[in-house]
N, C-alpha and C positions, 0 to 999 in steps of 0.2 A: 546201535544203530547208523554210527556216522561208514560204514563200512557197506553199508545198503542204499542202493538206487532203486528207483522208481521211476521209471521210462514211459513217455507218453507220448503220443502224436500230435495232441493239440495241449492248450493252455487248459480249456473247461473242463478237458478230464480230469488235468490235476486238482484244479478247485474240487471237482465232486470226491477225488481222494483224501483230500485234505479234511473237509467237511465231514467223511465218512469216519477218517481216524479221532477227531475230534469229537465226535457225538460216542464214537466208542470209548474213548478213555472216559467220557463222563459218564457212560452207562453201568450199569451195576453188572454188566458180565467182563469189564476192564478185570483184570487180573491184579493183584497188589508187587508191587516192585518193579512190575515191566514200563521198559521207557515205551511211551508213543510218541516221543517227538520228532515232529519231522518240518523240513525249511522245504519252500520253494518260491520259485520268482516270485508269484503272488501276492505270498507272505512277507516278501521282503519288499513290495512295493511302499514307499513314502505316503503316496497317496491312499494307502490303505486303514492308517491310522487316526482315529477319530480326531485325535489334538492336533494332527497337521491338518485337516477338513476345517476345524474350529478356526484356525488360524487364517487361511485360507477366506472363510465365509467373512472373517471381520474387516479382510484387508478390500474385499469387494464391498463392504458396505461402507468402510471409510471412503473407499475412493465415490462411491455413487449411493447416497443415504436415500436416495428417490426409487432405488430398487428394486422392487416390491419382491422379487427372488433371493436376492441377495437379502432380504432382512428375514426372509423365511427360512432363509436356508443356516444363518447366522443364529438366530432362536431354536430352529432345530437341534440343531448340532450343541448349543449352550446345553439345552434340556436333555441331550442325548446323555454327552461324557459326564455331567454331573448328578444324571440318574435324580432327578427332582419328584420324578412319579408324578409330573403333570401329563394330562392327556395329549396324545400327540395332534391330535386335530385343534387343541387349542393353540398348538405350539405354530400353529400354520398359519393361524386367524392372526395376521398381524397388522389389518390396517390399524388398529386403534393402538396410538404410539404408546400411549401408559402400559397398556396390557405388553405390548413389545418389549418395551424397556425391562419390565419386570421379570425375564427371562435373563436380564445382562447385568452384570456388576454393577454394583454404583461407581466404581470408578471410571469403568469403561463410559459410561452415559454421561457421567459429569467433564469425561477429559476430552471426547469426540474431535474438540477443534483442535485442540494442542496435538492429541495423538497425531492427524494428521500431516502434523509439519513437522515431526520426525524423520531422521534417517531411516532409509527400509530397515536394516541392522535394527537399530536401536527401537524402532517400533514393534518389530517382531518379539523381540527380548522384555518389552514391556506387556506385549498381549499375553505374554506367558505368564508373567507374573500376578496382571491383574486377571487373570480367568485362573487363577491355579493352576494351570497344566504342569507346573514342576513338582507338584506334590505326586502326581499318578507317577506311578512307578512303571508301570509297563508300555509306557507313552516315551519314558523318557532318552530310548536309544532313537525314536524317530524325531524327536523334537532337536538332540544333537544332531543327526544326520542334515533335518531340514535347515538351522542354522547355518550349518556349513555349505549348505546351497546357497542362502538367503548371501553370506558372507560372499563367497563366489561371484556372486553376479553384483553385488552392488560394487564391487572392486573392479570390474571391467565394463559392465553398462551404467546408463545411467539411475540415479537414486531415487526410481519412481516407482508408487504402486503400481500403477497400469501397465508400464513397461516390464515389470516382475509377473504381475498375473498372466498378459500375454505370450510371455515366453515358457509362464508355467503351462499353461493351454498343449503349450507346442510340444514340451518334452516329458511332461506328466508320466509317459509311459516307456519311455527310456530308461537303460542303462543309469541315465544322468541322477533320474528319482530314484534310486533304489539301494537298500542298507547292502553293502558289501558280506557276504558269509564270513563268517572267520574258519579255521578249516578245524579249529579244533573242538568243534560244538559236537556232541554228541547226539544227532539227528540226523535221521535218514533223508536222502536229497530226492525231490520231484523235481523232476528236468522234463525237457522234449526231448527227443532223439536228436536231434539236429545239433543242439548244445550239447549231447554227450560225446559226441565225434572228436575223436583223439583221447578220449580221459575213459579210465577202467575204475572197476569196482571190483569187490571180493564177491560181494551179492548185488545180482542184478532182478530185479521185477518187471514183468512186462502186462499189466493188468487187464490191459485194452488193445490185445491183439488181434484187430480183426478191422484195419482201415481197409477202403478200398484200395483196389490196385488202379481203377480209371477216376477220374476226376467223380468226385461224389456229387455234392452241391454245387458249388461255386464255379458252373459251366465258361470258361471263357470263351473270348471272340476270338478267330481265326483270321486273319488277314488274307484271302484266296483271289487266285485271276483262273481264269476259262477260256480257252478257245473257241468253246459253240458260240452261236451266234448270238445267243440271247445276253450272252455276257462281254463277246472278245472287244467290243469297245470301251466297257467300264473300267479295265483296269482290277487294282486292288481293292476289293470291297471285303466290309466285316459280314462274318456268317458264326453264328452262336454254335459252338461246339457242341454236337450231339452225335446218337447213336446211326442217329438215320441219315447222318452223312455219307455211310457206306454203300449207298444206295444211289447217291449223286454223283454230278461228274465233277464234285471236290472231295471225290473218294480217298484218293490220295495224300490229301491234305489232313484227312480224317485220321487214316494209318498210320502216319508220320507221327502225330501228337498222340493219339493212344500208346504207341511203343515208346516214345519217350515216358509218357508220363508212366507206364505200365515198369520200364526199367529205374525210375526216378524213386517209385514205392519198392522195386527188391531191394535198391540198393540201400534203401532206409530199413528194411526188415535185416540187411546183412549186418548194416551199423549196430542196430539193437542187440540183436546174437551175437555179438564179439566184444562187448564191451565187460563180461563177468569171466572174473578171476577162479574164485570157487566152484559157485553156483549160479542156475539162472534158474527161473521159474515163471513160465509163461500159461496166461490163461485167455481161451478163445472159445467162441460158441460153437458147438459142432453144428456142421450143417443138418437142414433137415432131411436133403435127399442124398444119398451118397455118392451118388453119379452127376451130380448138382455141376455147375460150370464154373471155374474156380476166379471169381468175379472179387474176392477179396483173399488177404493174406490168410484169415483163419483156413478158409475154406484151400488154398493153398497149399498149407501145413497140413491139413489132414489128407488131403488126397495126395501129397507126396510120403507120408506115413503110408497108406492103403496100398501104394504103387508098389513098394521097395518089400519084398520079404525080409531082407534084413532088419530093417526099423520095425517091421510087423513084430517080431519075436518080443519087443520091447512095449508091446501095446496092448492094455490095462481095455477089451471092449466094453466089458460093463460098467465100469465106472468110465470111459471115454478118456483114459490117461496114458501119456506117451513119456514114462521116467528110463532113465539109463545114467550110473555111476553111483556113487554114494554121498549124501551130504552130511560135511564133518564143517562143526563149527571152527570157524577160521581162526589161527592162534594171533593173538593181538600183536603189534607192532612192536617191535623191543627197544627202539627210537622214542625213547621218551620227551616230550614236548615240555622245556622249561619254562614258556609262557603261559601263566595261568589267565584264563578269561577273567575281567574284570566286571562287576558287573555293577552299572548306575544303581543306586541308592536313591539318589537326589538330584538335581539340575538346579545347580547356585545361578541365580536370577538379584539385580540390584541395579536399583538406580544410578545409571553413570555420569550424571551433572553433580550427585553428589559426592562421590568419589575419583572423579577423574578430569584432568586439564589438560588437555595436550597443549603443550609451548611450540613454539615455531623454532625454537634453537635450544640444545641441549648439551652442546660440548662443555660449558662449563662445571656441568655433572663430573666430568674427569681431570678437571686441575685439582693437585695439591697445595692445600694451604694448611700452610703450618704454624702463622703468625694470629689466624681468627680462625671462628669456627665455621661451618658449611655455612648456617644462617646468614652470615654475615658478608658471605659471597653473593651470596641470592639479592638480598638488599643492594648490594652494589652493582649488579647489574640491573635490578629494578631502575636504581638512579639515574644509570647511565640512559636507560632508553626513554624516562621523562623527559631529561635534560636534552637529549637528542629532538625532542619534538616541541618542546618549550620554548614558548619566547619570549614572556611578559608573566609577569608575577601574575595578572587577572585570570589568566587562562590554566593554572593547574589543575582546577577542579575537573574541565571539561577534557585537557591534556589525561588526566588520569582514568577519566571516563570512557578515553578509548583505548586504553590499553588494558583494561577490565574486558572491554567486550572483543578485542582482538584475543581474548585470553592468555596474552601475558602474564598479566596480575587476576589473580583469584579477589574473590572480594573479601575475604576475611585476613589476606595482607594490605589492604589499602589504609589502613589507618596507620599501621607500621610504615609504610611505603611516606606519608604523608607527617609524620611526626619525622625521619630521617631528612627529608627534605627541608623540613622547617628549621633544623638544626643549620643544612648547608647555608639555608640565606640570611642566618643569626650573624655571619661572616660578611661584612660589608663590603667588601670587594666582590665576591660570589654576587651578592643581592644586585648591585650597580649593573651587573651586566643583563639583567633582566628587567632594567628601566625600561618605560616608552621612550626615553631621549633617544634612544640607539634607535635606526633602522637595522631589523635584525633577518639574517638569513640562515636555516641549520639545514644540514646536510648537502651542503651548497659545492658545487663541482668548479673548480679551477681550471679551467682551458690552457696551457703553454703550447704556443707553437714547436714541433719537433720535442716537446719533453712528454708529452701524454697528459692526463688528466689525476689531478689529486681532489682530493674530494674533504671538505674540513667539516668536524661537527656541527662551532657556533662561528659566526661570521657577524660584527657588529661595527657598524660605523658612522661616523658623523662627522660630516664632509668631505677634509683629506685624512682624519682620523680613522686609526681601523684596528679593532681588537681580535684576534682569531684566540680561539679556545679550543684545545680538543681532550674530551672526556675519556678517561681510559678505567679499565676493570683492573687491571691485572697491579704485579708491581711495577714501581718506576724502575725505568732504563732509558738507555743513551739514543737508543734508536727513537725512542717517543720524540725526546729534546733534538735532535736530530731534524724529525719529521716538521715538528712547529718551525724552524729554524725555515724549512724549505717554504712552507708557508707564508712566512713573513717576508722573505725574499720575491717570491711571486707579487706578492701586495706590493713592494717597493717600486716593482715593475707596471704595476699598476698605478703608477701615479701618486700612492698615500706616502705622505711624507711623516706622518706621524703611527709607527705601528707598533704594537705592542703582541706579545703573545704567552700563553698561558696554558699549563695540563694541571686537569683536574682529575686527583684517583679517587672515585670513588668508593672504591670498597675500603679505603683505610682512612679518607675524608683529607685529603692531603694537594693543598695547591703550591703550584711552581709557575713561579716567572722566567721564564727564559729568554735570556739576553745574548748575544752573540758574543763567544770567549768562555761566559760561565753562567750556571746554573744554581742559583740556591733555593732552600726548601726548608720549609719548619713543618715539623710531622707531630699529630697528636700525642700527648703524653699521657692521656686516659682514655681507654677505649669506653668508657661509658657518657663520654661525651664526646660532640663532633666540632671539636676546639680549633679552626684551621686558622693556620696564619700563612704570611703573605710574606717571600723575600725577593 
């Protein structure tokens, strides 16, 4: 079937062919074992899928629950896709809120307010789950394509329901909202002659070879002018194209437009007739009068055959058929396609908030840790984040809550972080840093003329005394000590007479006092306890 192309002049003709073939395939006349599958631009449009129309109706309703049309469309689509069997007239009678909501899943009616607040992609994913669309096998490929469109839109535009619906209404008929046809599907293609330019097929069928050579229905407006007294001062004026113009002062404009249109349709016929490799089958209505004027391509073909003695040798006058050559079944392509088509049997959906937390930084994931497990690394980073915002003991709860809200810590890790923080505060030196007797600044910048900016994790001040603390998540390094010494030197230049410096390694629970000349430390001896020492 994929060797066959059915060429049409208009999309509406393609729709008629699809409907006819599908009806024939489902009738008693269909032959067993015969493939009747077809692919057309219309069948590949995403907005032809019932599941997509249901999602769009739900989005319109969530955007404006008072919109009566959106309510009716949502009830109708939900009733249609799930085949509830309820009368369609009842589905459209949705002025009663209880009746309207009886067509919708309970999860949807309960979560209307929450759903409106979700990001666009998460919203559509949730709607797929709520309405059970992921279980309808024939709709899965359309759902996947629709979600790809939503993802692409939300990544470059405002993450807003109204913005997306506006964009969809403008682009629903374009290729952006169509499925891409895989090349290895064994189905006949139905496409317009315009889109067949540059393509070739083993067998081509042209079932409606009867289009007009002149403009048929949509007569264009011609911009014309004339030197006659009536029009000479009017300049260019629009005139509706018609054969009646041939007898007016605008006859030259009419003849030029007629010749262009005639030539365009001849070129179209040429394109259609030159797409086939092995066989070309054309059907066209026979003219009622043998000598009638060639106003359509079907009459032109008939007239050309009748006027040529050589062509008339292959003309069957009784059956009104012209045939030349022999139709052979084309040999299958020898090149095998190693890419097998994968058919979706399910569309997995889940609640992202139960399974995924996006962190603002993740470089620590690639750090190698030989002395302690990965979980220890995580909590070391959590403690660093907490200590960087915490000023005093009584701010622990509010500081942890802000980190949960920012997504750095998830709720189930909160108790463990509190436990680790409490172990840190068991050390009297660490605990003293968070006393309200200090004036505390966190993440403070120190500006030195000619030397740039230095950022200190924690600075505590009491009169002329200053204590600087730098929190580290890695392993101890000499560079860390030099950094704190530099902070201390800057503070002395700022007229602080008593300056102390410390390093706190949150991963291993190690505290170091930094002094000029040497730095001593005392590490934990038992990983199960945060027994921090100070030298």
